[in-house]
C-alpha positions in Angstrom: 36.2 139.3 34.5 36.8 143.2 35.0 40.0 144.7 34.0 42.2 146.5 36.6 42.9 150.0 35.0 46.8 150.4 34.8 47.2 154.1 35.9 51.2 153.6 35.7 50.6 153.1 31.7 49.5 156.7 31.1 50.9 158.5 34.2 54.5 156.9 35.6 54.9 159.7 37.9 51.5 159.3 40.0 52.7 158.4 43.6 49.2 158.3 45.2 46.1 156.9 44.2 42.3 156.1 45.1 40.7 152.9 44.2 37.7 150.4 44.9 38.2 146.4 46.1 36.4 144.3 43.4 37.6 141.3 45.3 40.2 139.3 47.4 41.4 135.9 47.4 43.6 134.0 49.8 47.5 134.3 49.8 50.1 132.6 51.5 51.4 136.0 52.4 47.8 136.9 53.4 45.4 138.4 51.0 45.6 139.3 47.4 43.6 141.9 46.6 42.3 143.1 43.4 41.0 146.7 42.3 39.4 148.6 39.5 42.5 150.8 39.3 46.2 150.7 40.5 49.3 152.7 40.3 51.4 149.8 41.4 53.6 148.1 38.4 53.6 144.3 38.5 57.0 142.6 37.6 57.1 142.2 33.8 59.4 142.7 31.0 62.7 142.6 32.9 61.3 145.0 35.6 60.5 144.4 39.1 57.3 145.1 40.6 56.8 148.5 42.8 56.8 148.7 46.8 54.3 150.9 48.6 51.5 151.0 51.0 47.7 149.7 50.3 44.8 150.1 52.7 47.8 150.9 55.3 49.6 147.6 54.8 53.0 147.2 53.3 52.6 145.8 49.6 54.4 142.4 49.5 53.9 141.8 45.8 52.3 142.9 43.1 51.1 140.3 40.4 50.2 140.7 36.6 47.7 138.1 36.1 46.5 139.1 32.5 43.5 141.4 32.7 43.5 141.8 36.5 46.7 142.8 38.9 46.7 141.0 42.1 48.2 143.2 45.2 49.6 140.9 47.9 49.1 142.4 51.8 49.3 140.7 55.0 45.7 141.6 55.9 42.4 141.2 54.2 41.1 144.7 54.0 37.3 145.5 54.4 35.1 146.2 51.1 35.5 149.9 50.9 37.6 152.8 48.7 41.0 152.3 49.8 44.3 154.4 49.2 47.6 153.5 47.8 50.8 155.3 48.0 54.1 154.4 45.6 57.3 153.9 47.1 58.5 156.7 45.1 62.5 155.9 45.4 62.0 152.6 44.3 59.9 153.8 41.4 62.0 156.6 40.3 65.1 154.6 40.3 63.3 152.0 38.0 62.0 154.7 35.7 65.7 155.9 35.2 67.1 152.5 34.7 64.1 151.3 32.1 64.4 154.3 30.1 68.1 154.3 30.2 67.9 150.8 28.7 66.0 152.0 25.9 68.3 154.6 25.0 71.3 152.4 25.3 69.8 149.5 23.3 68.9 152.0 20.4 72.5 153.6 20.8 74.2 149.6 20.1 71.8 149.2 17.2 72.8 152.8 15.8 76.5 152.8 16.3 77.1 148.8 15.7 74.0 147.1 14.7 73.9 144.9 17.8 70.2 143.9 19.1 69.1 143.6 22.7 67.8 139.9 23.3 67.3 140.4 26.9 67.0 143.1 29.7 67.2 142.4 33.3 66.5 145.2 36.2 68.7 144.2 39.4 68.7 145.6 42.6 72.2 147.1 42.1 72.8 147.3 38.4 70.7 146.4 35.0 71.9 144.2 32.1 71.1 143.9 28.6 72.3 140.7 26.4 73.4 141.8 23.0 72.8 139.2 20.0 76.9 139.3 19.4 79.9 137.9 21.3 82.3 140.3 19.5 81.3 143.6 21.4 84.6 145.5 22.4 85.7 148.5 24.3 85.4 150.9 21.1 82.0 149.6 20.5 80.9 150.2 24.1 82.2 153.5 24.3 80.5 154.3 20.9 77.1 153.5 22.5 77.9 154.8 25.8 78.7 158.4 24.3 75.7 158.4 22.0 73.1 157.2 24.8 74.6 159.9 26.9 74.3 162.7 24.2 70.6 161.5 23.7 70.2 162.3 27.4 71.8 165.6 27.7 69.7 166.8 25.1 66.7 166.1 27.2 64.5 165.0 24.4 60.8 164.1 25.0 59.9 160.4 26.0 56.2 160.0 24.9 53.4 157.5 25.3 51.1 156.3 22.9 48.7 153.4 22.3 48.0 152.0 18.8 46.2 149.0 17.6 48.3 146.0 17.1 48.1 145.9 13.2 49.0 149.4 12.9 51.9 149.1 15.6 53.2 146.4 13.5 53.6 148.5 10.4 55.9 150.9 12.4 59.6 151.1 12.7 59.6 149.2 16.1 63.3 148.6 17.3 62.0 145.1 18.3 58.9 143.5 16.6 55.9 142.8 19.1 53.5 140.0 18.4 51.0 141.2 20.9 47.3 141.7 20.1 44.9 144.4 21.1 46.2 147.8 21.5 50.0 148.2 21.8 51.6 150.6 24.3 54.5 152.3 22.5 57.2 154.3 24.3 58.8 157.0 22.0 62.3 158.8 22.4 61.9 161.8 20.0 63.8 161.0 16.7 65.8 158.3 18.4 63.6 155.0 19.5 60.4 153.7 19.2 59.7 150.5 21.2 56.4 148.4 22.7 56.7 148.3 26.1 54.6 148.3 29.3 57.3 149.6 31.7 57.2 153.0 33.7 59.8 155.6 32.1 60.9 159.2 32.6 59.0 161.8 30.6 62.2 163.2 29.1 65.7 161.8 28.9 67.4 164.4 30.8 65.5 162.5 34.0 67.9 159.3 33.3 70.6 161.5 34.3 73.5 159.3 33.2 74.3 156.2 31.7 77.6 154.4 32.5 78.4 150.7 31.4 79.9 148.9 34.4 81.1 145.7 32.9 80.7 143.2 30.0 81.0 139.8 29.6 80.8 137.1 26.7 78.9 133.8 27.0 77.1 131.5 24.2 77.0 133.9 21.3 76.1 136.7 23.4 77.5 139.9 25.5 76.1 140.8 28.5 76.3 144.4 29.3 75.9 145.7 32.7 75.1 149.4 33.2 73.8 151.8 35.9 72.0 155.0 35.3 71.1 158.2 37.5 71.1 157.9 41.3 72.7 154.3 40.5 75.4 155.8 38.8 76.1 158.6 41.4 76.2 156.2 43.8 78.6 153.8 42.1 80.5 156.8 41.1 81.0 157.7 45.3 82.1 154.0 46.0 84.6 154.1 43.2 86.2 157.5 44.4 86.5 156.2 47.7 88.2 153.1 46.8 90.6 155.0 44.6 91.0 157.4 47.1 92.0 154.9 49.9 94.4 153.1 47.4 96.1 156.8 46.7 96.3 157.0 50.4 97.9 153.7 50.9 100.0 154.2 48.0 101.2 157.7 49.1 100.5 159.0 45.3 98.0 160.8 43.6 94.7 158.9 41.8 96.4 159.3 38.6 99.1 156.9 39.6 97.4 154.1 41.3 97.0 151.7 38.3 100.6 152.0 37.4 101.8 151.7 41.0 99.3 148.4 41.5 100.7 147.0 37.9 104.3 147.3 39.3 103.6 146.1 42.8 101.9 143.1 41.1 104.8 142.4 39.0 107.2 142.6 42.2 105.2 140.3 44.3 105.3 137.9 41.1 109.0 138.5 40.9 109.1 137.7 45.0 107.0 134.9 44.6 109.2 133.3 42.1 112.2 133.9 44.4 110.3 132.4 47.4 109.4 129.3 45.4 113.1 129.0 44.2 114.5 129.5 47.8 111.9 126.7 49.1 113.1 124.1 46.3 116.5 125.0 46.9 115.7 124.4 51.1 113.7 121.2 49.9 116.8 120.0 48.0 119.1 120.3 50.7 116.7 118.8 53.3 115.9 115.9 51.3 119.5 115.0 51.0 120.0 115.0 54.4 116.8 112.9 55.3 118.1 110.7 52.5 121.6 110.3 54.4 119.9 109.6 57.7 117.1 107.3 56.4 117.0 103.6 57.1 117.7 101.0 54.7 115.0 98.3 54.0 115.7 95.8 51.1 118.1 98.1 49.5 115.8 100.9 49.5 116.4 104.3 51.9 113.0 104.9 53.1 112.3 108.7 54.3 109.6 108.9 56.7 108.7 112.5 57.9 105.9 114.8 59.2 105.8 118.2 58.5 103.4 121.3 60.2 100.3 122.8 58.4 102.4 125.8 57.2 105.1 123.5 55.4 102.7 122.1 53.1 104.3 123.5 49.8 107.5 122.4 51.0 106.8 118.9 51.8 105.6 118.1 48.4 109.2 119.5 47.0 110.8 117.6 49.6 109.0 114.5 48.6 109.8 115.0 44.7 113.7 115.7 45.9 114.0 112.3 47.8 112.8 110.9 44.9 115.7 112.3 42.9 118.2 110.0 44.9 119.1 106.7 44.0 117.2 103.7 45.5 114.9 106.0 47.4 111.0 106.1 48.8 109.7 109.2 50.6 106.7 108.9 52.9 105.8 112.4 53.8 102.8 113.8 55.8 101.3 117.1 56.4 99.5 118.3 59.5 96.4 120.5 59.3 92.8 120.5 57.8 92.7 119.1 55.6 96.0 117.0 56.1 98.0 115.9 53.2 100.1 112.9 52.1 103.0 112.7 49.5 104.2 109.4 48.5 107.6 109.5 45.8 110.4 107.1 44.8 113.4 106.7 42.6 111.8 106.6 39.1 111.4 102.5 38.1 111.5 101.8 41.9 110.4 98.3 43.3 107.1 99.9 44.6 104.0 101.4 43.3 103.3 104.3 45.1 99.9 104.4 44.0 99.1 101.0 45.1 101.0 102.2 48.6 98.8 105.1 48.7 95.5 103.3 47.9 95.8 100.4 50.6 96.9 103.3 53.2 93.7 105.4 52.3 91.4 102.5 52.7 92.7 101.6 56.0 92.6 105.5 57.4 90.5 107.2 55.3 90.9 110.3 52.9 90.9 110.7 49.1 93.6 110.9 46.5 95.9 109.1 43.5 98.9 109.4 41.3 101.3 107.8 39.3 103.5 104.8 40.0 106.6 107.0 41.1 104.3 109.8 42.9 101.0 109.8 44.6 99.4 112.3 46.8 96.4 112.4 49.1 94.4 114.4 51.9 91.9 113.7 54.3 93.6 111.2 56.7 92.5 112.1 60.4 95.4 114.4 62.0 96.1 112.1 65.0 96.4 109.0 62.7 99.2 110.6 60.4 102.2 108.8 62.0 100.5 105.2 62.3 99.4 105.7 58.6 102.9 106.7 57.7 104.2 103.6 59.6 101.7 101.6 57.5 102.7 102.8 54.2 106.3 102.1 55.4 105.2 98.5 56.0 103.9 98.0 52.4 107.3 99.4 50.8 
């Protein structure tokens, strides 16, 4: 089976090329075309495939099949020389992110001995997984600082090919176990890696490397970053958001974090005050309902229906009724979903859990609780009043 010559291996900046069709095969999306040479990169090694146009057809996918590369297009083209053009915006973006990843991964090794175990290039950002869950802000900043120093120095990025046995003797950042000729990507006096991806020819082409986020999981740390054009777009977005926040607070950009923290604390304090007032009001309402409730077997049964907006207060009322002597509260809340709160004086004669279970068995819904307090949701709103009357009959 003939090999497909991978033009991107030696020239990532090649935007257009001519090739000869070797064969075609059916594909669910149309046809899979095999060429004697291609500049289109297939998805591999954490880097997505190229977009572009082949033989006048939009490229739908590029598939690495070992010795050959399949190009998926909608129509089976005639067997004649074809022309391909690479979506340069997407290609150069991937070149910036991928070279940036090599630099950042090497920087983490040099500054903190963290090794990269995986790499993924997404549509908005890229990530690397480091082999430690102890990465902190200081380590992130140190690696980011060194990585950008290498970018600003505009060091050469060179591509070479070595036999596998020879490559394995070199000081590669990550060992390779491939056979045959190994493609090496070298950043002058900084990093040497086996890689089949597309890269800029000097580190300055990366533009800038900015870490956006980190999260720890399963013994690893995932670091999200952006390079070049992506970093510029994200900086503009951040500036726009920060400017709007400053406008809303009528302050300078530098004061926004302090004012947000202050307002967040004020909201927390206000929330506590509102809850205290709601609880106090619930106590007063519960006392009134308890005094007005009819007795049944020496127990005052409070039966009440609240609007959907009063769900939190309804629960407080149920608990507050339960603080009175010989009391049972059967509270319903309208809305979607509805809610039920059943409570009684601790040690009362009934079991609120049993009353709730029987009510739900008849009217639907789900819930549970203890002997003295139970809650549920999902009873049809138009049956709430009937459900409360049924519950009252069980007390």
